[in-house]
C-alpha positions in Angstrom: 0.0 -0.1 0.2 2.7 2.4 0.8 3.9 2.0 -3.0 0.4 2.9 -4.0 0.7 6.5 -2.1 3.3 7.4 -4.4 2.0 6.0 -7.6 -1.6 5.0 -8.1 -2.3 2.1 -10.3 -3.0 2.7 -14.1 -6.5 1.2 -13.8 -9.6 1.8 -11.9 -9.8 -0.9 -9.4 -7.0 -3.1 -8.0 -7.0 -6.1 -5.6 -4.1 -6.9 -3.0 -3.7 -10.5 -1.6 -2.0 -12.5 0.9 -2.4 -16.0 2.3 -3.8 -16.7 5.7 -5.1 -19.6 7.9 -8.9 -18.9 7.6 -11.2 -18.9 10.6 -14.5 -20.5 10.3 -15.9 -18.1 7.9 -19.5 -17.6 9.0 -18.5 -17.2 12.4 -15.8 -14.7 11.4 -18.6 -12.8 9.3 -21.1 -12.5 12.1 -18.5 -11.0 14.4 -17.8 -8.2 12.0 -19.1 -4.5 12.5 -18.4 -3.4 8.8 -21.5 -3.5 6.4 -22.4 -4.9 4.0 -21.6 -8.4 5.2 -21.7 -11.1 2.3 -21.3 -14.9 2.4 -21.2 -17.4 -0.5 -20.4 -21.0 -0.8 -20.5 -22.9 -4.0 -22.5 -26.1 -4.1 -21.1 -29.4 -3.0 -18.7 -28.0 -0.8 -17.5 -25.4 -3.4 -15.5 -22.3 -3.0 -16.4 -20.4 0.3 -16.3 -16.6 0.6 -16.9 -14.0 3.3 -16.8 -10.5 2.5 -17.4 -7.1 4.3 -17.5 -3.4 3.5 -17.7 -1.9 0.0 -14.9 -0.5 -2.1 -17.7 -0.2 -4.8 -21.4 -0.3 -4.2 -23.9 -0.6 -7.3 -27.3 -0.1 -6.0 -30.3 0.1 -8.5 -33.8 0.9 -7.1 -34.7 0.8 -10.9 -32.6 -0.8 -13.4 -30.7 1.2 -15.9 -30.8 0.4 -19.6 -29.1 -2.5 -21.1 -26.6 -0.2 -22.7 -25.7 1.4 -19.5 -25.5 -1.9 -17.6 -23.0 -3.1 -20.2 -20.8 0.1 -19.7 -20.9 -0.4 -16.1 -19.9 -4.3 -16.6 -17.0 -3.3 -19.0 -15.8 -0.7 -16.9 -15.4 -2.6 -13.6 -14.7 -6.1 -15.2 -13.4 -5.4 -18.6 -9.8 -5.0 -20.0 -7.5 -3.3 -17.9 -9.1 -4.4 -14.5 -7.7 -6.7 -12.0 -8.8 -10.1 -13.5 -9.4 -11.5 -9.8 -12.2 -8.8 -9.0 -15.6 -9.9 -8.4 -18.9 -7.9 -8.0 -21.1 -9.9 -5.4 -24.9 -9.4 -5.3 -28.3 -10.2 -6.5 -31.1 -9.4 -8.9 -34.7 -9.2 -8.2 -37.0 -11.8 -9.5 -39.3 -9.2 -11.3 -38.2 -5.6 -11.7 -41.6 -4.5 -12.4 -42.8 -5.4 -8.7 -41.8 -3.0 -5.9 -38.2 -3.6 -4.7 -37.2 -4.4 -1.1 -35.7 -1.5 0.8 -31.9 -2.0 1.0 -31.5 -4.5 -1.7 -33.2 -2.6 -4.7 -34.0 -4.1 -7.9 -30.5 -5.2 -8.3 -27.3 -4.6 -6.0 -23.6 -5.5 -6.7 -20.7 -5.0 -4.3 -17.0 -5.0 -4.8 -16.1 -5.7 -1.1 -13.7 -3.8 0.7 -12.3 -7.1 2.3 -12.7 -10.8 1.2 -11.7 -14.2 2.5 -11.6 -16.8 -0.2 -11.2 -20.3 0.7 -10.4 -23.2 -1.7 -10.2 -26.4 0.2 -7.4 -26.0 2.8 -6.2 -22.8 0.8 -7.4 -19.3 1.9 -6.5 -15.9 0.9 -7.2 -12.4 2.4 -8.1 -9.9 -0.3 -8.3 -6.1 0.0 -10.2 -4.3 -2.8 -9.4 -0.6 -4.0 -11.4 1.3 -6.2 -10.5 4.8 -7.3 -13.7 5.7 -8.8 -15.6 7.8 -6.1 -12.6 9.5 -4.3 -8.8 10.2 -4.7 -6.4 7.4 -4.1 -5.2 8.9 -0.8 -8.7 8.7 0.7 -9.3 5.2 -0.6 -6.0 4.0 0.9 -7.0 5.5 4.2 -10.3 3.8 4.2 -8.8 0.6 3.5 -6.4 0.9 6.4 -9.4 1.8 8.7 -11.3 -1.3 7.4 -8.4 -3.5 8.0 -7.9 -2.1 11.6 -11.5 -2.8 12.5 -11.3 -6.5 11.5 -12.4 -8.7 14.4 -11.5 -12.5 15.3 -14.4 -15.1 14.9 -16.4 -15.8 17.9 -18.7 -18.8 18.6 -22.1 -18.2 16.8 -24.9 -17.4 19.0 -26.8 -20.6 19.9 -30.0 -21.6 18.4 -33.0 -21.9 20.8 -36.8 -22.0 19.9 -38.1 -18.8 18.1 -41.8 -18.9 19.6 -44.1 -17.9 16.8 -46.3 -15.2 17.8 -48.2 -14.9 14.6 -48.1 -16.5 11.0 -49.5 -14.9 7.9 -49.4 -17.1 4.5 -49.9 -15.1 1.3 -51.6 -16.3 -0.6 -53.5 -18.3 2.0 -55.0 -21.6 1.3 -58.3 -20.7 -0.1 -56.8 -18.2 -2.4 -54.2 -20.8 -3.3 -56.9 -23.2 -4.5 -58.6 -20.5 -6.5 -55.3 -19.6 -8.3 -54.5 -23.4 -9.1 -57.8 -24.0 -10.4 -57.4 -20.8 -12.9 -53.9 -22.0 -14.2 -55.3 -25.5 -14.8 -58.3 -24.4 -16.7 -57.8 -26.0 -20.1 -58.5 -22.7 -21.8 -55.5 -21.0 -19.6 -53.2 -24.1 -20.3 -53.5 -23.8 -23.9 -51.5 -20.5 -23.8 -49.5 -20.9 -20.7 -48.9 -24.5 -20.0 -46.8 -23.8 -16.6 -46.7 -21.0 -14.0 -44.8 -21.2 -10.6 -46.8 -20.0 -7.9 -44.9 -19.0 -4.6 -46.3 -18.5 -1.0 -44.9 -15.8 1.3 -45.0 -17.0 5.1 -44.4 -14.2 7.7 -43.5 -15.4 11.2 -43.6 -12.7 14.0 -41.4 -14.3 16.7 -40.8 -13.9 20.3 -37.0 -13.9 19.8 -35.7 -14.0 16.5 -32.3 -16.2 16.0 -29.2 -14.6 14.5 -29.5 -15.2 10.6 -25.8 -16.3 10.4 -26.6 -19.0 13.1 -29.6 -20.1 10.9 -27.5 -20.2 7.7 -24.8 -22.3 9.3 -27.3 -24.7 10.6 -29.1 -24.9 7.3 -25.6 -25.5 5.8 -24.9 -28.5 7.7 -28.3 -30.0 6.8 -28.0 -29.4 3.0 -24.3 -29.4 2.2 -24.8 -30.0 -1.4 -26.6 -26.8 -1.8 -25.5 -23.3 -2.5 -25.5 -21.2 0.6 -25.3 -17.6 0.7 -26.3 -14.4 2.7 -26.6 -10.8 2.2 -26.7 -8.1 5.0 -26.9 -4.4 3.9 -28.2 -3.0 7.2 -28.2 -4.1 10.9 -31.9 -4.9 10.8 -32.4 -6.4 7.2 -30.8 -9.6 5.8 -31.7 -12.4 3.1 -30.2 -15.8 3.3 -30.5 -19.0 1.2 -29.6 -22.6 0.9 -30.6 -23.4 -2.5 -30.1 -26.3 -4.6 -30.6 -24.6 -8.0 -27.8 -23.1 -10.2 -28.8 -20.5 -12.7 -25.5 -20.8 -14.4 -21.8 -21.2 -14.0 -19.3 -19.7 -16.7 -15.8 -20.5 -16.9 -14.3 -18.7 -20.1 -16.7 -19.6 -22.7 -18.0 -22.9 -21.1 -21.4 -22.6 -19.5 -23.2 -25.1 -17.0 -26.6 -24.8 -16.1 -29.5 -27.0 -15.2 -33.2 -27.9 -15.4 -34.4 -28.5 -11.8 -38.0 -29.2 -11.6 -40.3 -31.8 -10.2 -40.4 -32.7 -6.3 -41.2 -35.4 -3.7 -40.4 -36.0 -0.2 -37.7 -38.1 1.2 -38.3 -41.6 2.6 -37.9 -42.7 6.5 -35.9 -45.8 5.2 -33.4 -46.2 2.4 -35.9 -48.4 0.6 -38.8 -46.0 1.0 -36.5 -43.2 -0.2 -35.7 -45.2 -3.2 -39.3 -46.0 -4.0 -40.2 -42.5 -3.8 -37.4 -41.5 -6.1 -38.4 -44.0 -8.6 -42.1 -42.9 -8.5 -40.8 -39.2 -9.2 -38.9 -40.7 -12.2 -41.9 -42.2 -13.4 -44.4 -39.6 -12.8 -45.7 -38.1 -15.9 -46.7 -34.7 -14.4 -43.3 -34.1 -12.8 -41.1 -35.4 -15.9 -43.3 -33.3 -18.5 -42.6 -30.3 -16.0 -38.8 -31.0 -16.0 -38.8 -31.5 -19.9 -40.4 -28.1 -20.5 -37.7 -26.3 -18.4 -35.0 -28.1 -20.3 -36.4 -27.3 -23.8 -37.0 -23.6 -22.9 -33.5 -23.2 -21.4 -32.0 -24.9 -24.6 -33.9 -22.5 -26.7 -32.8 -19.4 -24.7 -29.1 -20.6 -24.7 -29.1 -21.4 -28.6 -28.8 -17.8 -30.1 -25.8 -17.4 -27.7 -24.2 -20.6 -28.1 -22.0 -22.6 -30.7 -23.0 -25.8 -28.8 -25.8 -26.8 -26.4 -26.3 -30.2 -24.9 -28.3 -31.8 -22.0 -29.1 -35.1 -20.3 -31.7 -37.0 -22.2 -33.3 -38.3 -18.9 -33.4 -36.7 -15.5 -31.5 -37.8 -12.4 -32.7 -37.5 -8.7 -31.1 -34.5 -6.6 -31.5 -35.4 -3.0 -31.8 -32.7 -0.1 -32.4 -32.9 3.6 -36.4 -33.3 3.4 -37.1 -33.6 -0.3 -35.6 -34.7 -3.7 -35.8 -33.1 -7.2 -35.7 -34.3 -10.9 -32.4 -32.7 -12.3 -30.9 -32.4 -15.8 -27.6 -30.9 -16.4 -27.1 -28.5 -19.6 -23.9 -27.5 -21.1 -23.0 -24.8 -23.7 -20.1 -23.5 -25.4 -20.5 -19.8 -25.7 -20.0 -17.7 -28.9 -17.1 -15.3 -28.8 -18.1 -12.1 -27.1 -21.2 -13.2 -25.1 -21.2 -11.7 -21.8 -22.6 -12.4 -18.3 -25.3 -9.9 -18.7 -26.6 -11.4 -21.9 -26.5 -14.8 -20.0 -28.5 -13.3 -17.0 -31.1 -11.7 -19.2 -31.5 -14.9 -21.4 -31.7 -17.4 -18.4 -33.4 -15.4 -15.6 -36.1 -16.1 -14.3 -36.1 -19.8 -15.4 -39.2 -21.6 -16.1 -38.6 -23.5 -12.9 -39.3 -20.4 -10.8 -41.4 -18.2 -13.2 -43.2 -20.4 -16.0 -43.7 -20.6 -19.6 -44.0 -18.7 -21.8 -42.1 -16.6 -19.7 -44.0 -13.2 -20.3 -47.7 -14.6 -19.9 -46.6 -16.5 -16.6 -44.9 -13.4 -15.1 -47.8 -11.5 -15.9 -50.1 -13.8 -13.9 -47.7 -14.1 -11.2 -47.4 -10.2 -10.9 -51.3 -9.8 -11.0 -52.5 -12.5 -8.9 -49.8 -13.8 -6.4 -50.4 -11.2 -3.8 -46.9 -10.1 -2.6 -43.6 -8.6 -4.1 -41.0 -11.5 -4.4 -38.1 -9.1 -4.2 -35.0 -11.0 -4.5 -36.8 -14.2 -3.5 -36.6 -16.6 -6.9 -34.1 -13.8 -8.0 -30.4 -14.3 -9.2 -27.6 -14.4 -6.6 -23.9 -14.6 -7.1 -21.0 -12.8 -8.4 -19.7 -11.3 -11.6 -16.0 -11.9 -12.6 -13.9 -11.5 -15.7 -13.1 -15.1 -16.2 -15.7 -16.8 -13.9 -19.1 -15.9 -13.0 -21.7 -18.0 -10.9 -25.1 -17.4 -10.0 -27.7 -19.6 -8.0 -31.5 -19.2 -8.1 -32.6 -17.6 -4.6 -35.2 -20.4 -3.5 -35.2 -22.0 -0.2 -34.5 -18.4 1.4 -35.5 -16.4 4.4 -35.6 -12.8 4.9 -34.9 -11.3 8.6 -36.3 -7.8 9.5 -36.2 -6.7 13.1 -38.5 -9.4 14.9 -40.0 -10.9 11.8 -38.7 -13.6 9.4 -40.3 -14.3 6.1 -40.1 -17.7 4.4 -40.6 -18.5 0.7 -41.5 -21.4 -1.1 -42.9 -22.3 -4.8 -44.5 -25.0 -6.9 -44.8 -25.4 -10.6 -48.7 -25.5 -11.6 -49.3 -27.5 -14.8 -52.0 -29.7 -16.3 -53.1 -32.1 -13.5 -51.7 -30.2 -10.6 -53.8 -30.6 -7.4 -54.1 -27.6 -5.3 -53.9 -29.3 -1.9 -51.0 -31.4 -3.1 -49.1 -28.5 -4.3 -49.8 -26.8 -1.1 -48.3 -29.5 0.8 -45.1 -29.4 -1.5 -44.8 -25.7 -0.1 -44.9 -27.1 3.4 -42.5 -29.8 2.8 -40.0 -27.1 1.2 -40.0 -25.2 4.4 -39.7 -28.2 6.7 -36.0 -27.7 7.2 -35.9 -24.1 7.9 -38.9 -24.3 10.1 -37.0 -27.0 12.2 -33.9 -24.8 12.5 -36.1 -21.8 13.9 -38.0 -24.0 16.4 -34.5 -25.1 17.7 -34.8 -28.8 16.4 
């Protein structure tokens, strides 16, 4: 840093790094005072990141034009910038709905300080950005942030969060009405799938720490993505989601079709029987096929090659299991992450198809603004970018926690069975909140 005082770098943003013995990252993050606080862990014990503060904070209450977004993307991640820089953040499910306070329609942060861990190797990263202020001020702010780092401390214990009030939107009678509307043959002829969601607001006697909840959730579903965003002391969003939106490494893209759900069995034999029944179920298999076909269509114009698994496999989580198909593509030269985000989000696994008619139905009739639920969360990088779909998530505000779950409604869907699927998807996090 002393060298930078005498000679500022020739490009906009810079990253300094040194190896370290990383502490438990969620416990470290929970003990920091700097905001925002960001956590990310890739699926199946992937890369783990804890980040605090902001060298750069791009907060959009309304999204700028595609041209402006492209300009910002190239400015911070394009040629001449440090190739290891990442912008972490998220994008709302539907930017035509009201935005969550603090989160906006989209918000992406170049953290001031990051710890990135790959297996046993870890690095402490310090990010500097000379966009908003002179380099001398930027260096001083960086030193202040480094001095304020606290050691990891034990996470606060989980205890029962007694529910004082619960509100489901839509409630069960309204849910039945919506499912009947979607499964009407005249509606299905134009819109064969709509993914309806439910918001469950819980007012509790003592709200547990959201980082403690995320850690417990992580232990129960280690094969999922785990992430959390805290922009203010009283507002945070966490997720333990099984669904990848996309992972890009160079021009290689990986995504997936994740649709079709059943429960787990109490014995190995029962679990296998439920998985086989899911594979053989026409309604769920057709739902997964529709998702796969649309993703392939969306990637086609951006790719030299697109291929996917012909038959689905089973993805097993703590309380439920899904039909899953891997999809891979070789991207055309010049395709960027913003084009991929626009093509793939929202997927038919969280919106429906055709996209516009399904989104219109959700917007008009679901009854609440999804915000970042079912949106896209992850990071942009020059050579590598990864986003997950923010399902299986919880939003913490003061003494209230809001849980979210959705179900794909297609021909032959039954309202009460789909309602129970929503309950099944909340089983794990409700158990954590109840201290089980």
